[in-house]
N, C-alpha and C positions, 0 to 999 in steps of 0.2 A: 096645310095651313094650320091645322091643330097642333102639329109637331112644332111649328115655328112659334106659336103662342106659348107652348110649354117650355121651349128653350129660352124664350125671352123672359118668362117668369122666373126660371131658375137663375138666369144671369142677373136679374134685378135683385133677387134674394141674396146671391153671393155678394153683390156690390153693397147692399144694405148692411150685411153682417160683417163685412171686412173693414171698409173705411167710412161707411155711412153715406148719406145723400146730402149734397150741398147745392143749393140753388142760389146763385149770386157769386160774387167775388169778395172774399173777406178783405177788409181794409180799403175797398173801393166803392162797393155798393152794399146796401143792406142785404144780409145773407140769411136765408132760412136753412137750418141744418136739421137733419133727422139722424139720430144715432151716430153722430160724427165722432171719429176717433183720430188721434194723431196730433202732430205738432206742425204749426205753420210759422214761418219766420219772415219778418218784414224789415229790411235794413233801412236805417235813417242815418244820414250824414249831417253832423253839426259842423258848420263852417267857421264859427267864431266862439271863443271862450265867453262864457256868460250868457249864451243863448238859452232859452227855455225850451226844452223838449216836452211836448204835451201829446197825450193820447186822450181823446174825448169821444164820447158816444153813449150808446145804451145797449143793454142786452135784456132779453126776455127768456126766461128759462122754463121749460116744461118738464125736463128731466135730464139726468146726467150732471156732469161737472165741466165747467169751463174756467180756465185761469189765464190771465194776461200778465205777462212780465215785460218790463223794460230792462234789457241787459246792457250794461256799460261796456266800455272798451276792452276790459279783461274778462268779459262774459259774466260779471257779477250782477246779481239782481239789485237794481237801484230803485225800483218801484214795482208794485204788483197790485192786482185786483182779482177778485173771484166773483163769478156770477152765481147767485143763489136763486132760490125760487122767486117767481114773479118778475116784474120789470124793475130794473135799476139803472141809474146813470153811471157812466164811467168818466173819471176825471183824474188822470195820472199826470203829474208835472214833475220835471226834474231840471234843476239848474245844471247845465251841461258844460263840458269843456270841448274843445275842438277834437272830434274823434268820430268813429263809426259806432253807432248804437244799433240795437236790434229789438224789435217788438216781437215777442214770442207768444203765440196763442196755443195753449194745450187743451185738448178736448178728450174727455173720457165718456163716451156714450151720450154726448150732449145733443139734446133736442131743444130747439128754440130759435131765436132770431138775434143776430149780432150785427151792429152797425157802429163802426168807429172810424175815426180819421186820426192821423198823426201829423205833427208839424214840428219844425225846429226853428223857431223865430226868436 
């Protein structure tokens, strides 16, 4: 039993220091992150020219860095936001054309809480 506890602690330590711990599902539910690293991508399809693509929510930062990008049809950055210390609101809006867009979340040792939703209306 003691060996199983040691193996579990080693596994949790490796998990924490490689990708971090994420509790929730980014873009769907409010998510609490601990030392999160990496990039997440969320596709959005705009069905008509002139629709507004928006990303709204909030983030609370305890440490690390988190950046959110809205990437256009040719993977160019059309809007971006950065979460700094404390709590701040996110409000990214883009007048879009009919195409596939991508919301990209980049994390570098981010610890905090992220809650956002995206729509193309």
